[in-house]
Backbone as a ProteinNet text record, in pm:
[ID]
protein_1_A
[PRIMARY]
MNNIIRDDFKSFEILFDRYWFDLYRYCVKVLENEAEAEDAVQEVFCDLWENRKRIVIEVSLEAFLFGCLRKKILKRFRDKGVKEKHLLIFR
[TERTIARY]
82.7	0	86.8	204.9	294.1	329.1	349.7	381	262.2	144.6	24	9.3	36.6	31	127.4	237.9	337.4	306.7	181.3	132.8	188.4	226.9	277.2	158.7	119	0.6	23.4	144.4	173.2	142.8	178.4	145.2	-5.9	-74.3	-220.6	-278.9	-225.8	-272.6	-250.6	-137.7	-108.8	-210.3	-238.5	-338.1	-474.8	-512.5	-639.6	-647.6	-543.1	-541.8	-549.8	-489.6	-487.6	-625.1	-700	-823.3	-953.4	-947	-1069.9	-1165.5	-1116.7	-1206.7	-1270.2	-1195.7	-1252.4	-1361	-1335.7	-1436.5	-1559.8	-1536.9	-1646.6	-1731.8	-1666.5	-1738.3	-1825.6	-1771	-1847.7	-1967.8	-1944.3	-2048.4	-2160.7	-2126.4	-2228.5	-2318.2	-2257.9	-2337.2	-2437.4	-2395.3	-2481.3	-2585.8	-2543.5	-2634.1	-2714.3	-2663.8	-2728.1	-2746.3	-2648.2	-2653.6	-2509.1	-2466.6	-2327.6	-2289	-2376	-2344.3	-2331.3	-2423.5	-2415	-2291.4	-2258.8	-2139.2	-2013.9	-2007.5	-1891.8	-1879.3	-1991.5	-1989.8	-1943.9	-1993.7	-1959.1	-1809.5	-1755.9	-1613.1	-1529.9	-1574.1	-1502.9	-1500.6	-1612.8	-1620.5	-1521.3	-1508.3	-1413.8	-1272	-1232	-1096.7	-1078.8	-1181.8	-1173.6	-1158	-1238.1	-1227.8	-1089.7	-1038	-905.7	-800.3	-803.3	-703.8	-721.7	-845.2	-870.7	-833.9	-847.4	-822.9	-695.1	-607	-488	-400.4	-397.8	-312.1	-371.8	-503.7	-571.1	-608.1	-602.2	-648.5	-547.8	-601.9	-522.4	-584	-505.7	-555	-504.3	-597.8	-560.6	-582.5	-631.5	-651.7	-575.2	-591.6	-525.9	-587.1	-512.1	-561.3	-685	-684.8	-800.2	-924.4	-909.8	-1021.7	-1071.4	-978.5	-1014.7	-1097.4	-1051.6	-1123.3	-1261.2	-1271.5	-1402.7	-1494.5	-1438.6	-1518.4	-1572.2	-1488.9	-1533.9	-1643.6	-1626	-1726.2	-1858.5	-1853.1	-1976.7	-2053.5	-1982.5	-2047.9	-2114.4	-2048.4	-2106.9	-2233.6	-2228.4	-2343.9	-2459.9	-2432.3	-2538.1	-2600	-2517.9	-2569.3	-2662.9	-2626.8	-2713.6	-2847	-2842.2	-2967.1	-3052	-2989.1	-3062	-3123.3	-3044.1	-3093.9	-3206.4	-3193.7	-3298.3	-3427.1	-3415.3	-3533.6	-3601.8	-3523.7	-3579.8	-3649.6	-3587.5	-3646.7	-3779.1	-3781.5	-3904.9	-4015.1	-3981.5	-4081.4	-4138.3	-4052.7	-4100.1	-4190.7	-4156.2	-4239.9	-4378	-4383.5	-4512.1	-4596.2	-4532.3	-4604.1	-4661.8	-4588.5	-4630.6	-4701.4	-4752.9	-4831.1	-4973
-119.4	0	125.4	116.7	233.6	283	189.5	230.2	300.4	254.3	316.8	459.4	477.8	613	706.1	650.2	730.2	734.4	708.8	720.8	615.9	501.1	393.4	315.1	349.5	287.8	139.5	99	-42.4	-125	-73.5	-142.8	-150.4	-44.7	-44.8	-151.9	-165.9	-268.9	-408.8	-429.1	-558.2	-586	-485.6	-499.2	-530.5	-459.6	-482	-626.2	-670.9	-807.6	-912.1	-882.6	-978.2	-993.3	-884.2	-887	-873.8	-832.9	-803.9	-922.3	-1038.5	-1152.4	-1197.1	-1201.5	-1242.6	-1145.3	-1016.6	-916.9	-930.9	-947.9	-962.1	-1085.6	-1198.8	-1323.4	-1308.6	-1247.6	-1224	-1133.5	-1028.4	-930	-990	-1074	-1139.6	-1227.9	-1298.5	-1383.5	-1300.8	-1184.8	-1101.7	-1027.4	-964.5	-882.2	-962.1	-1079.2	-1163.9	-1089.4	-1007	-929.2	-900.3	-957.2	-944.7	-801.1	-729.2	-591.5	-501	-514.6	-433.6	-469.5	-597.9	-642.2	-583.2	-586.7	-530	-380.5	-309.5	-165.9	-138.8	-216.8	-195.5	-217.8	-323	-352.7	-243.8	-200.8	-93.4	33.4	64.5	182.3	172.4	52.8	33	69.6	18.8	46.5	191.5	250.9	393.1	478.7	448.5	522.9	505.9	383.6	357.1	442.8	445.8	524	673.7	720.5	863.5	912.9	827.2	866.7	806.1	759.4	685.5	762.6	892.9	974.1	987.7	970.3	991.8	863.3	752.8	626.6	575	536	470.9	332.9	230.3	93	34.8	3.5	-47.9	-197.9	-260	-405	-454.6	-580.3	-629.1	-559.9	-552.5	-489.3	-561.1	-693.1	-771.1	-736.9	-730.8	-695.3	-553.8	-464	-326.5	-322.7	-393	-393	-455.2	-566.3	-628.7	-539.1	-468	-373.1	-261.2	-209.1	-105.4	-159.5	-281.8	-342.9	-363.5	-406.8	-425.1	-293.7	-184.3	-53.1	-18.8	-49.8	-26.4	-111	-236.1	-325.5	-273.2	-235.2	-183.6	-56.3	28.1	149.9	114	13.2	-29.7	-82.5	-161.9	-211.7	-95.6	-0.5	114.6	194.9	223.6	301.6	229.4	99	20	24.8	17.7	25.4	159.9	265.7	400.4	414.1	363.5	371	295.2	175	95.7	165.4	228.5	303.1	417	488.5	598.8	548.3	436.8	381.7	343.5	290.3	254.2	378.4	483.6	607.6	674	672.9	747	662.5	549.9	467.4	511.4
0	0	0.1	58.5	62	-77.9	-170.4	-307.4	-372.2	-343	-398.9	-346.4	-220	-161.4	-234.1	-281.9	-355.2	-505.5	-541.8	-680.6	-776.4	-724.9	-810.5	-866.5	-989.4	-1049.1	-1077.9	-1106.9	-1130.7	-1005.5	-889.3	-762.9	-744.2	-784.7	-776.6	-868.7	-988.7	-1081.3	-1023.8	-958.6	-896.2	-786.2	-705.5	-598.7	-658.4	-763.4	-831.8	-881.5	-951.3	-1004.8	-894.1	-781.8	-670	-604	-589.9	-510.5	-588.9	-714.9	-788.2	-791.5	-831.6	-850.1	-719.1	-610.5	-481.4	-436	-453.6	-418	-506.3	-635.4	-730.7	-700.1	-676.4	-647.9	-522.5	-419.1	-295.8	-324.6	-399.4	-427.3	-512.6	-608.4	-691.1	-604.4	-508.8	-419.5	-340	-294.7	-210.2	-293.2	-400.9	-480.6	-583.1	-617.6	-718.7	-851.2	-884.1	-1007.1	-1048.5	-1159.8	-1201.8	-1236	-1304.7	-1344.3	-1222.1	-1127	-1004.4	-923.6	-920	-846.8	-910.1	-1041.4	-1110.3	-1081	-1084.1	-1053.7	-910.8	-816.3	-676.1	-652.2	-709.7	-692.7	-760.2	-876.9	-946.3	-861.2	-797.1	-710.1	-594.1	-537.3	-426.8	-471.6	-588.2	-635.5	-679.2	-738	-774.2	-649.1	-547.1	-420.8	-358.1	-363.8	-307.3	-377.3	-509.8	-582.7	-557.3	-561.7	-543.3	-403.9	-304.6	-165.4	-108.4	-193.1	-148.8	-51.6	-60.7	27.3	167.9	180	308.5	381.9	314	372.6	475.4	588.9	692.9	713.3	691.1	703.3	833.6	923.3	1055.2	1067.5	961	955.5	833.5	799.8	677.8	556.3	450.2	327.8	276.4	282.5	238.2	321.4	451.8	538.7	508.5	483	449	320.8	216.7	89.2	102	174.3	193.2	276.2	372.2	449.9	363	274.3	180.7	89.5	43.6	-44.3	29	152.8	230.9	241.3	259.9	266	133.2	22.6	-110.4	-128.4	-84.1	-95.4	-11.8	111.9	199.1	141.7	82.9	19.7	-95.7	-173.8	-283.7	-230.7	-124.9	-65.5	-14.5	52.2	104	-10.3	-111.8	-224.7	-298	-310.6	-376.7	-295.5	-163.2	-76.9	-87.1	-92.8	-105.7	-240.1	-345.4	-479.5	-483.8	-424.9	-424.3	-345.5	-233.8	-156.1	-238.5	-310.3	-393.2	-505.8	-564.8	-671	-617.5	-497.6	-437.1	-407.2	-362.9	-327.7	-452	-561.7	-680.8	-784.4	-746.9	-841.2	-844.6
[MASK]
+++++++++++++++++++++++++++++++++++++++++++++++++++++++++++++++++++++++++++++++++++++++++++

């Protein structure tokens, strides 16, 4: 992670290649939607790169990434629930 903080994009690509599939597979199981899972995992890595200078990881990198993904999943569930409530109200 130290190399990524120093803007080493190659290290970021290695990290992406190492964790992308495991995150994606977990997300597909939870969301039951491949496109949404791909988007959620992509968001995790985009956020990681964009915020690389400010991120402090106090657990393992894997635990950190899965924690970020869980937050993305919960946000999708929340947003979907809000959307469904609005659709029911305006029918």
